[in-house]
C-alpha angles and dihedrals in degrees: 000000000000117000132184116188122187125202142165099068123137149121117308135164122250107279094030132115139237134184117213124197133195118195115199129200137172095040139079093261098192089058092060133082108221129214146182124222131175137202125200121199113286094005137099122265110264138199115252110171140337137198129200122244101254115349095060098235110165137195131186139195109251097249095062099037110123090017107059127050127196123203141157141207109208094190089060095038088232136132125198139203116201108199120192135171086024116199131204089249088064089069104121144111106276118217131196117218132190118202129161089217113077097178097058098031093105090061094051121137127205087263095062118095117299135354135177127231092252135239126235123244118189121184116192123205 
């Protein structure tokens, strides 16, 4: 059974930092591209960042470029999202996603492959 478990969310002031982690089990982690999505209240879930399975190629949505960094440790079956210079508009539930297809990961829906349960990030102004 595949499990993705996020951690590291919390309440932070604007300008602060958080590091999210997503621990994966039940899948060949190194065969999957990994991504982070977020969903704010009353809004659609949106893509945040992705990283390829083994070569470490990354891609970000424009609003987080230069502030967020996605990384992975295949030995630990874990993907990270380092978030700096946080803004109130970054407030959302953040979800980890595993998808073998890096190129189309940003267009994933909740029916595609594997998702975690989410971790809340709240940025106060």
